N, C-alpha and C positions, 0 to 999 in steps of 0.2 A: 749668644744664648747658652752655648755649651760651657763656656768659661763661667758664666753666671750660675749655671746649675751646680758646677763643681764648688764654687764659692759658697753658695747658699747651703749646700749639703754640709760643708765644714762648719758653718755658723750654727746650723740646726743641731749638729752633733755636740758642739761645744756648749750650746745653750742647755741641751738636755743633761749634759754631765754636771754643769754648774748649778742649775736651778731645779732639775727634776722634771720629768715629763708631765705635762698637764699644768705646770705652774704658769707658763707664759705662752700658751698656744697661739693666741692672737699676735703677740709681738714676734714670735718666730716666723709666722707666715709673712708678716710685713717686712721683716728683715730680708726674707727671700725676694719679695717684690722690689725693695729698695736696692738689693744687690744686683739683680738683673738689670734694673734701670741704670744703676751706676756703671756697670761694666759696659753696657752699650753706649751710654752717653760719654764716658771718659775716653773710650777707644775711638769714638767718632771724632771727638775734639783733637785728639793727638794724631789721628790718622793711622793708628795701628790696631787693626787693619782699617782701610778706608771704607767704612760702612756708610751707605747712603742714609742721610738723616731721616728721610721719610720711612725707610725700612726699619731704622732703629726705633722710631716712634711707634710704628705698627707692632713691632716685636715687643716693645715695652707694654703696650696696651694688652696684647694677647697674654703675655706673661702675667700681667696684673689680674686679668679676669680668671685665668686658670688657677693662680694661687689663691684668689679670693674664694673660688669654688671649693678648692681643697681645704681651705680654712673652715668653710661651712661644715664640711663633713667631719673634720678633725674635732671641732668644738662639740659637735653633736655626739661624737664617739666618746670623748673623754669627760664631758660634763653633762651630757644628756639634754642639753638645751639648744634650741634653734634660735639664734640671735636674729635681730631684725636687719633690714637691708642697710641701715645707716652704719651699724657696727660692722657688718660683713663687707661692705663695698666702699661707702663714701669716706669714712674716717681713715681706713687704710690707704685710700687714694691720696688724701691730703698728706699723710705721713710719708708715703713713698715719694711723692713729687717734691716734698720739702727736703727729703734726704738727698734726692738727686740734685736739687739746687745747691745744697750745702757742699756736696762733692765737687760740683762744677766750679763754685765760687772759690773754694780753698785751692783747688787745682790751678785755676787761672792766676791766683795771687802768688803761689809758691813755685810753679814749675820753672820759672826763670831763674830762681835761686837754688832750688834743690834738684832740679832735673825731673824728668817725667816719672821715673819709678817712685822716688820719695814723695813727690807731690801727689801721686795717685794714692799712696798709702795714707798720707795725711788727710787727703780728701775722704777716703773711705772711713777712717776713724771718726772724723767730724760728722760725716753723714750718719753713721751708726748712733752716735750720741744724740744728734738732732732727732733721728727717728725714734729712739727709745723714749726721749722726753715727750715728744708729741703723741705717740701712740698710747702711752700711759695716761697722759693728761686728758686726751680726748675720750678714750674709752673708760678710764677710771676703773679698770678691772685689775684686781690684785688677787693673789693666791687665796686670801681669806674670803673673797667674794665669789669663788667658784667652787662648785661641788665636784671634786675630782676623785678618781679612784684612789690615788695615793693618800688623799686626805681621809677617805673612808677607812682605808687600811690602818692609818695611824690612829684614828679615833677608836677603831675596834680594839686595838691593843690597850689604849689608855683606859677605856671604860671598864675593862676587865678587872681593874683594881678595886672597883666599888660595886659592880653588879654581880648578881647571882646567875648561875646558868639556868636558863628557862627552856628546857627541852620541849620539843613539840609533843602535844598530847593528842593521840588519835581518838576521835569521838565516834564511837560505834552508833550512838543515838542519832547524832546529827547526820552522819553518813547515811543511815537508813532513811531518815526523814527526807533527805534531799536527792538521793541517788548518786552522790559523789563521795569521794574519800576526803573527809573533813578533818583537819588538824587544828589544834588550838595553840597559839603562842602565848603562854600564861605570864605576861608581864605584870600581872597583879601580884605575883609572888616575889617581886623585887623587894629589897630592903625597905624602901620608902613606899611600897605598895603600888608603884607605877613605873612606866618606862621613862618618865621625865628625868630621872637621875642621870641617864645617859647623856642627854644634851647639856644639862646644867654642869655636870662634872667636866665634860670635854671643853665646854666654853671657858670655864674658869681656869682650866689647865693652860689655856692659850694666853691668858691675861698676864701682864707684867706684874712684878711685885708692887709697883707703884699703884697700878689700877686696883689691885686687891686691897692694898692698904687704905685706900679711900673709903672702903666699905662697899658692899654690893646691895643693890635694890632691884626688886622685880614686882610684877603684878601677876596674880595667879588665882584661879579658882580652887587651888589646893595642891595638885600633884606637882606642878612645876615649883610651887612654893617649897614643898618638902625637899625636892631635888636640889634647889639652890641652897636651902638652909643646911642640908647635910654636906653638900660639896664645900660650902663656905667654912663649915666646921672642920672639915678635913684640912683646909688650907689655913685655918686660924684667922679667917676674915670675918668682919662684922656683916650680918645680913639683915636687911629690912624688907619685909614682905607686905605688900598691900593686897588685901583679899576682899572680894565682894561680901556684903553683909549676909548674902544668902548661902555662903560657903558652909557645908556640913561641919558640925562641931568637931568631929573626929579629925578632920583635916587641919583645922585651926590648932587644936591641941597638939597634934603630932609635929606641926611646923614649929611651934613654940618649944617642943621638947628637944629640938636640935639646936636650941640656943638663939633662934631668930626673934627679932622684934616684929610683931604682927600689928598691922594697921587695918582695921575694917572700914571700907569705904565703898559706897555705890551699890547698886542693885545687880549690875552685870559686870563682866570682865572689863569692857571698854572704859567704864567710868573709873574703875580701880586703876587701870593702866594710866589714865590721864593724871590721876593723883600721884602715882609713882614717879612719873616724869617731873611733876612739880617738886616733889621732895628731892629727887636727884639733882635738879638744878639748884635748889636751895642749899643742900648740904654737900654737894660735890660727889655724890655716890656714883659708882659705876653701874649702869643699868644693864641688866641681863634680860633681854626680851624672851618671852616664853616660846614664841614661834617664828617671828619675823626676823630671823637671824640665821644666816647660812652656816655659821659655825655650830650653833645649837642644832640645826637641822641635820648637819653631818653626824653629830653624836646620836641623834634619834635614828638615823638611817642604819646604824650598826645592827639593828634588828633584822634588816633584810639580809645582811651578810650571814648571820647565824641561820636564818631560815633556809637560804639556798645551799649553804654548806651541809645542813642536816637533811634537806629534802631537795636534791638537785633537780628532780623532775617535777617540781611544783608548777602548776598551771596558773593558779590565781592566788593573789594575796589581797585580802580585804583589810583596809586600814581606816580607823576612825578619823574624822576631820573636825577640828574646832577652828583654829586659826590657820592650820595647814602645815605646821612645822614637821610633824611626824609623817604626814603624807608626802611632803617634799623629799625628806631623807630616804624614806623607804622606796618610793617610786623611782627616784633618780638612780639609786644604787642598784635596785632590782633590774632596771633597764640596761644599766652598764654591764652587769654580770650576765644577764639573760634577756636579750632584746625582745624575744617573742613572748615573754611572760605578760600576763594581764594583771594590772594593779587597779583595784576598784576602791574608790573613796566612799565612805558612808557618813552621812550627816543626819542629825535629827530634823524632822520636818519643820519644827518650830524655830530652828536656827540654821537654816541652809544658806549661809552667806557665800560659801564657795560655789555652790551650784548656781546661785544668782550671778556670781562673778563670771562663771564659765559661759553662761547664756548671753551676757552682755559683752564679753570679751575684754573686760577690765575689772579691776577691784571695785566691788560694790558693797555698800552697807545695807543691811536689812534691819528694820526696827519696827515694832519691838521684837525681842526674841522670847520664846516661852517653851521650855522643855524641862523634863525631869533629869535630863543628861546635863547636869550643871558644869561638868568639865569641858563640854563643847558648846556652851552657850555664848558664842562669840558673834558680834554684830558685823565686824569687818575683818576679812582675811588679810594676811601679810602681803604687802606690796613687793618686797624683795623676793619672797619665795614664790609668788604667783606665777611667774614665767615657767619655773621648773614644774610646778604642779600641773599647769595647763598643758605642758609638753608631754609629761610622762604618765599622768593618770588617764586610764582608758575610759572611765565612766564614773559618775557619781550617783549613788543611790541614796534616797532619803527614807527614813523609817519613822513611824509614829510612836508616841510615848507608850501606847497600849501594847505595841509589839515588844518594847523593851521590858515591860512588866512580865510578859509571858516568857521572854528569854531568860530573865533572872530566875524564874521558877524552874525552868529547864536545866539551867546550870547547877542550881543547888541540888536538885533531885537526882540528876544524872552524872554529875561530875564532882559533887560535894565541894564546889568552889564558890566563893563570894566574889562577884565581879560587879563593879559599879556600873551605873546606867550608861555612861559614855563608853565604857569598855564593852558593853553588850551590843553596841551598834553593829559590829561586824557579825555577831551571832544572829541578830534579828534579820540582817540582810541576806542570809543564806537562802531563804525561801524566795528571794527576789531574783536570784540568778537563774536564767533560762539555759542551764547546761546540765549535762549528765556525764558521769564517768570521769570527772576531772579531779585532780588533786588540789584542794583548796585549803589555804591557811587563813584563819581568822585571828587577827591580833587582838588579844584581850588587854587593852591599854592600862587598866588599873583596877584596884579592888578596895579603894578607900570609901567606905559607906558606913554611916553611923547607924546604930541599932534601930532608932526610931524610923528612919527612912526604910531600912530593911524590912521592918515589921509591916509598914504600910504597903510596900511593894509586894510582899508575899501575900498579904490579905487580898489585895486587888487582883493578883495573879490567880489565886484560888477561885475568886468570883468569876473572872473571865473564862476560866476553864470549866465552869459549872461544878466545881468541887465544893463550893458553898453557894447556897441560893436561899431565897426567901419567898414563901407563898402566903398570900392573904386569902383566908376563907371566912365565910359568914356562917355563924352557928346560932341556934336558938339558945337563949340564956337559961339553961336548966342543967341540973346535975347529970354527969355521965357523958356529956358531949365532948369534953376535952379528952377523956379516956378513949372514946371511940375514934377520934382523929388520930391520936397517938398510936393506937393499935394498927390502923391502916398503914401508917408510916413504918412502924416496926416490922410489919409483915413484908415490906419491900427492902428491909435492911437499911433504912434511912436512919441517920443519927441526929437527933434534935440537939442543937446547942443553944438555942435561945427562943423564948416565947414572949410575945407581947399581946396581952388580952385587953381589948378596948371596949368597955361596956357603953361608951358614949358615942359609938359610931353612928347610931340613929337615935331619934327621940323615943322610939318604941323599943326598949331593951328586950322585951319578951319576944319580939319578932326576930331580932338578930343582933349579935355582937360580932366584932371583928377579932379574929385570931391571926396574928402574923407569926409564922413558924420559920425560923432560920435553921437550916440543917446541912449536914455534910453528905456528899454523894461521891461516887467514884468517877463521875464525869457526866457528859451530856446525855448519854443513853440511860444511865441510872436515874438521873434527874427526871427524864421524860417518863420513865416507868412509874416513879412515885407520883407524879402529877396525874398520870392516867388512872392510877389506883384510887386517888382521891376523887376523881370525876366519877368513876364507877361506883364509889361509895355514896354518891348523891351530892357531893360538894361541887362548888364552882371555884376552883383555885385560880388565883391571879398572881402571876410572877411580878414581884416588886423588887426594888433595889435594896439589898441587905444594908442594915444599919448596925454595924458591929461596934 
């Protein structure tokens, strides 16, 4: 065992030098297991020293279990993921014993010709090759399929070529509202209007020239589309983007402005994605998945690197969830850099596919989805990224569309920033946190919103805040009544913006006609004062839904 430990230490050092720490964590561990087994088994056969076979077997089993447990901790440390028992114990066992068998077989064949020393060396070399083949074949884990700290560091440097610096913005307003210190990460200020450029650019940077030359294709509700289109333009590659028919016009036009070909298909992302795969198969395009791709997720996770570098004492990071790519990158890197940090995912109530998946313990599809947060209207989260999200997210909060409307108004009035509905998920979620005195970062994922949608959201936000409201009053149909009502409202500083006079409310016009008055107020208290003044003036005001 002592000789085995010396050998495995040398192997681990050499592997780290050649491949970089984190690239082959599982293979390194299994090399250790195989090495210990090999040393015991070889020296038992040759009688140098004469170790009891039963003792050797017991030592091998103990070494295997210890190494497997160490691997479990190492993988969690360097990737943030807790792998299942098959990956941690069973497959390494197969590889380790196959390696031992290879060492034994080669040694028995060659020791009569080469002698013990050379036969042992040949056996070890063969065993290592057999081990490497089996562990990679069984586990199928490559560097590209693991979220590791070196990869995040590499991505952070690469994305700086195309991203703008988005310094944290301290929010006095939200801090006072929640009793915490709230900071905003304004990814809506990126060149393409959203964080998606990070993952798209990093992914395309890792492709070969041949893969880029085939042309790139993706499906997106808009932000990933712009990220891929811009990154493809940087690399001189063709880009085809399949977008749902419900995508805001501004996102479609901006995607086209980067030179991409846009195909509108389906009502939700999942339908557009199926079409994109179809076109990729037909034309041979290289598909860039918007979220179920660990390389893309690594690029998105660079946000966490910037947050923690700028605010090392951050306690909570709130991250929006659609398919889960952003949440995967941010939560995994945040836990690698700061294990005690809390990372909270936020989904719209009408499209909470990740929450449903969490509850069932497996990737789950929700249908139908209905939300004004079009960028996160996803039916099924990514299967590749799900283990990472499940391991590293501490909680998932869902928010209603009405909360997003109010959050939009708050952002415009208090920070003079336009943030799209998906990006507002983390702002709306602030009031759901049952904590005080914490440093919280809300990631504003994007700001691509068309003017018509913006107008509608503002209008509904003013109505929800009682800044605009409508009352219905019944008046006698005679001169002077309209002036009298207007004076009551004016005395309370109400501002009338619309009047609807309905003489046909009843068959007896002289008895009563309906007057609907839409007006501006400073808020709920002011609205209540106006209503009370109308009641004191002898009217019976009834609150109705404004029709602007």
